[in-house]
N, C-alpha and C positions, 0 to 999 in steps of 0.2 A: 439494534441501537447500541451505541457505545456511550458509556458514562464514565468519565475520568474525574476522580474525586481527590483533590489535594495531593497530587502525586509528587513525591520527592525522591531523589536518589543522590546518595553521597558515595563517592569513591575515596575511602580514607577520610580526610578532612575536606575534600573538594566537593562542593554542592553542584552537581551536574544539572539537576532539575529541581526547581524550587516551587513547590506548592501550585502545581499546574492543574487546572480544572477546565473541562469543556464537555459538551455532548455532541454526538453526531447521530442524526435521525436516519431512519430507513428512507431510501431514495435520494440521499444527499451524498455528494462527492466533496470531501474536504481535502484541500491541499495543505500539507504541513511543510513549512519552509523555514530556512534559517541558515546563516553563515556557518562556517566550520566552528565547532565548539559551542554551538547554540544550545545543545541538549536535544536536538531533533531526533537523532539516531537512538539515543538512550530512551527517549519517550516511546519511539516505535517498538523498541525491544521489550519495554515494559507492557505495552499494549498486547503484544503477542505472547507474553509469559516467558520469553526467552531469558530475561533477567527479572529479579524481584525488586520492587520498590523498597526504599528505606522506610517510607511511610506512605499512607494513602492507598487507594485501590482503583481498579478498573473493573467495570461490569460489562460483559459482552452478552447482549440479549438476556440480561437479568442474572447472569452467573458471574461470580467473583473470580478474577484471575488468581487471587490469593488462596481462597478457601475451596473453590470448585474449579480448579485449574483445567482438568481434563474436559469437563463439560463446557467451560468457556472456550477452550481451544477448538473444540469440535464445531463451533459456530464460525471459525475463522478459516479463510483461504488466504495464504501468505505467499507473496512472491518477493523474496529478498533480492537485493542487488546482486548481480552475477550469480543467480541461482544455479546450483550444480545440476547437471543432467547426465544420464547414462548414454554417452555418445554412441556406444556400440549397438544400442537398441534402435529399432525403427519407432516411429511416433506412436503407432497403435499399440505396439507391445509395451512401450513405456507407460502409456496411460492405463493399460490393463494392469500392469504391475502396481501402479499407484492405487488403483481401485481396490486391488486385493489387499494391499497394505492397510487400507482404511477399514477393512473388514466389512465391506458392503455386500449386498445381496448378489450372489454370483449369477442368479437367474436374470438380473437386470444389467449385467456388465456390458454386453454387446450393445444394447440400446443406449445406455448412458454414454459410453465411449463415442458412439456415432453422434449423439447429440452434442457432445463437447467439441468433436472435430468440426462439426458444422458451425457451432457458435463462434469458434476461434478461427474459422476459415482455414482449416488445416487439411481438408479433404484431398487437395492436390498432392500432398506430401505424406499421406497417412502411412504408407509402407516404405518411406525413405528413412535411411539411417540418420539419426540426429546429428552426427558429426559432419554430415554433408550439407546441412541446412545453413541458410544465411542467418545473420544475427537477428534479423527481424522475425524469421520463422522460429528460431530458438526461443525468442522472447514470448512468442505466442504459445509455444509448447509449455513454457514455465507457467504461463497464465492458465493454460488448460489443466495442468495437474493440480493447480490450486482450486479449480472449480469442480473437480471430479465428484466431490461429495455434496455439491450444491450448497455451499456455505451461505449464511445470511450476511456475513461481514467479509469484506475483502480489504487486505492491507498490502499495498504495493509500494515497494521501495525503488525509486528511480525507474519507473516502468519503461521509459523510452530513451534512457541515457545511451548515447553512442549510436543511435539509429539514424538512418538517412530520412529526409522529409517524407518520402512515400511510406516508409515503414512506421514512422511516428503516426502518420495519419491513420493507418490501418489499426494500430494498437489503440489509439484514442477512440476510434469508432467502436471497437469492441467494448471498451470501458463505458462509453456513453450508453450503449445498449444494456449493459449489465446494471447500470445505475438505476434503472426503472424499478428493480426489485430488491436491491441490496444496499447496504451501508458501506461506503467506500472511503478509505483514507489513503491518500497518495503522498509520499514523501518525494519532493522534487526541488531542484534549484533553478528550474526553467520557468520564467514568468509566462511565457507563451503557453506552456502546458496548463497552468492554472487557468488562464483565460479560455483555453480550448475545452477543457473537460470538467472543471470544478465550478461549483456554485457557491463555495465558501473557501476562505483562505485564513490560515493562522500562521503568523510569523513568530518564531522564538528567537530570543537573544539572551545570552548569558543565563540560560536555564529558566527563563520566564516568558510568558506570552506578552508580546508587545503590539500585536495587531490581530484583530479577529473581525473579519468583514467580507464583503463581496469582492470578487475579482475586479469589478469595475472600479471600486473605491481604491483597491490596491494599485491598479494600473495608473490611476490618476496621480498617484504619488511619484510616478516615474515617467516624466515626459519623454525620456529617451527609450523607454520600453525595457530598460535593463534592471534586473532584480538587484544587482550590486548597488545601484543608486538608492533603492529603498532600504537596503541593509545599512548603508552609510548614514542615511537620515535617522534610522532607528537607533543605531549605536551612538550617534551624536546627541540624541535626546534621551539617553539611557535613564535619566531621572524620572521619566514618565512611566517607566516599567515597574 
């Protein structure tokens, strides 16, 4: 579970995030959306402990990201946008390397890596160098490394951005399978993605939450199916936020 409590972030005198609160339960996939400058990326970075809030707190599975940072981060699997990979390694060697970095039981390494290869549908390329992989397979490798320690929480930043329709379908299928046992937050700007994998959506604008509801309710606000239309409606009615 993720509990976000009165989260605020200022950069000098600029309030990027203003008093944001929400919860995400186990088994729930939350889509976090917002136009440029909405505070979405800043919120994601505070959730992972990458930056500290000016005030407020985040609890990951009961542990504070402020006072119990290492314990909180141990619950998280994080896939940043354009996650860096070691291109000269093959897929299996890279996952073994990440496993060792996590300080996990060496006796279980082979079993766990094989489980993750199967979960992320990477068996066909397990001994292939990462630099030779398609963008879709590279995204799966990024997801696999975030799962190696079996985290209870997954935070994914633009997980299908730049992928072709088939690649998007495969990544979304993996995410939906994972959602049965984990708490997942996805940052995205694609309304189709929210509809495909999320059961809840939050939209931020100017540092505050302006929408919190189901994808169906969100989609109903955009007859054209374009998220930009929803953003325009929200920013035009900023006084409601």
